[in-house]
C-alpha positions, 0 to 999 in steps of 0.5 A, a space after each residue: 765132072 771137073 778135071 783134076 789138075 796134074 802138074 809136070 815139072 819138064 825143064 827140057 821143054 826149051 830144049 824139045 821145043 828147038 828140036 821141034 821133034 817127037 822122039 827128041 831126047 834131052 841130055 842126061 843132065 836135064 833129065 836128072 833135073 827133071 826127076 830130081 826137082 820133080 815136085 817143084 810144082 806142089 808150090 804153085 799148085 792148086 788146091 785138090 790137084 796132083 804132081 807127076 813124080 816118082 814115088 821114091 823120097 818124093 812121098 816121104 817129103 811130101 808128107 813132112 812138108 804138109 805137116 809144116 804147111 797147107 800143101 793141098 796136093 797129092 803125087 802121081 806116078 807115070 805108071 797111074 797116068 794109063 788109069 786117070 781118065 779125067 785129067 787137066 795137064 798142066 806142064 811146064 811147058 808144052 811140046 811134041 816130045 811131051 806129048 808123045 811121053 804122055 801118050 806112050 805112058 797111056 794118056 788118052 789122046 783127048 787129054 793132050 793138045 793137037 800136034 798142030 796146036 803144038 806146032 802153033 806154040 812153037 812158032 809163038 815161042 820163036 824169039 822173033 816175036 818178041 822182036 816184033 814186039 819190042 818197038 810197040 813197047 817203047 812207050 816214052 823216054 823211060 824205055 829202050 832196046 833194039 832187036 833184029 832177027 836176021 836171015 842172012 850172013 851179010 846181014 849177020 856180019 854187018 851187025 857183028 862188025 858193026 859194034 864192039 860188043 853184040 849178042 846173037 841168039 837162036 831163035 828157039 832156046 832158053 835158060 842162058 842157051 842159044 847164045 853166042 856173045 861177039 866182040 866186033 869180029 865175025 869169026 868162022 866159028 860165029 859164021 858156022 854158028 849162025 848158019 847152023 842155027 838158021 837152017 833149022 830155026 829160020 835165022 838168027 836174034 842179034 842184040 845190042 849190048 846194054 849196061 844192065 843195072 837190073 833184071 826183072 820180068 813182068 808175069 801173066 796168065 792168059 785163060 786161052 780165051 783172050 783174057 791176061 791177068 797179070 799176076 806180078 813182079 819177078 825180081 831175079 838175077 843171071 850169071 856173065 853167061 845169061 844163065 838163071 841164077 835165082 830170085 829175090 823173094 819179095 812182095 810186088 810192093 817192093 819190087 816195085 819201090 826198088 825199080 822206081 828208084 831207076 824210073 818212075 813207077 806210072 811208067 811200070 804201070 803204063 807197061 803192065 796195061 800195053 803189055 796186057 793188051 799187047 799179048 792177049 792180041 798176040 797169044 791170048 787165045 792160042 795159049 793157056 797158062 802162065 807166060 813171062 816177058 824178061 826186062 832190065 834196067 839199062 844204064 846210059 851216060 848223058 851229060 856226065 849224069 846217069 839216065 836209067 831206062 826199061 828194056 820192056 821185052 828181052 824175052 818173052 817165055 811162053 810157059 811156067 817160069 822161075 819168077 812165077 813160082 818165086 811169086 807164088 813161094 812169097 805171096 804163099 808160104 813167106 810171112 809178110 815182113 820177111 824176104 829171102 831168096 830162091 834159088 836152083 843150084 847144081 852140085 856135081 859131086 855125090 854126097 856134096 848137095 846132102 852135105 850143102 843141105 845139112 849144113 844150111 839145115 843147121 845153120 839157119 834153122 826153119 821157123 814157121 809162124 802162123 802157118 808161113 816160113 818166118 826164117 830158115 832155110 827150106 828145101 823145096 824138094 828132097 835132098 839125098 845122097 845122089 841128089 845134083 839139084 837143089 831147090 830152096 828158099 832161105 828166109 830172113 827178117 833182116 834186110 838183104 845185103 850184097 855181102 855175106 861173110 860166108 863163103 857160100 853165101 857170097 856165090 849169092 851175094 847177088 840177093 
């Protein structure tokens, strides 16, 4: 009997992975995000699958979307898990805390990965793996990048004081968390932070600061049997602190064209092929699912003329990620020729998210042609009075520029 795929959005995964504890309790903000955006996997789930989500708000929203677009999935609630005996569980990311949560909800142990398997995935998610891979991706003069895994106070101090600016990272963290931006002085605060991180995660990742021009990623799928497939490109933006802010909705060809303004397209092809081989060797038989490698285009001054290079491995995300969602959204639901943006945003005041949702619905009315979004605003999850988090796309036929007249659009002018 074929197993039914069950998708789970657990955005607290990176925090749970850093903790490594089966009894880990995520902060209230992360739990709220997981609840309010629970239906997000419906946009990338396979036909006939299910998404784990509360029925309140979500069931009516799912029916509304299914009247507009081809979304062949259904909803499963937590109480129903105990009676579902044939599931292929596909979370945002696997960790021991999620395993215990599902076990407590009555999921058959045979459907869950073992603790030993999950501890192995945690080891492969450690940023030291990206540090080790980076030198192997310096294929020619179009590539750059340095990263170090440092374990002692002497190494941390020497690295920080040897540069005007640098970035220290916790080896297990994500979404802009676990970062420490340094200005050439090894303060007592930085020393204490390094000591605490190293005590739980073995060491600290240290990187120089680059003159970044673009953020992008290559997305892959691992079948768990050693075969990696290239899924496509992700073209995204991060804020000053490193937090993810959103994705462009563009075809793979359009992203390659954009990146080829800086480096030859052959360099991108060579990198893609090299990564498929390297990642297959590294994680191909220990991980099944989507993964992404974050990259940058960096600018260097050379003979008074700017030179651009690819930093080919800023992060390896051994889990589902927003870039893959953006890829699915564009390829499945956006009409060819249209472009746009995909955004996750947060509104701290009650009623603010709903107000903005209503404003955008009125300002950018949704237009669907031939079963795809032609233009307008589409919420990807239900929005109600108590919502704090929204996930949405805005699609247009026009070429997106970096300046918008409305103050809200200015916030997303990167897209």
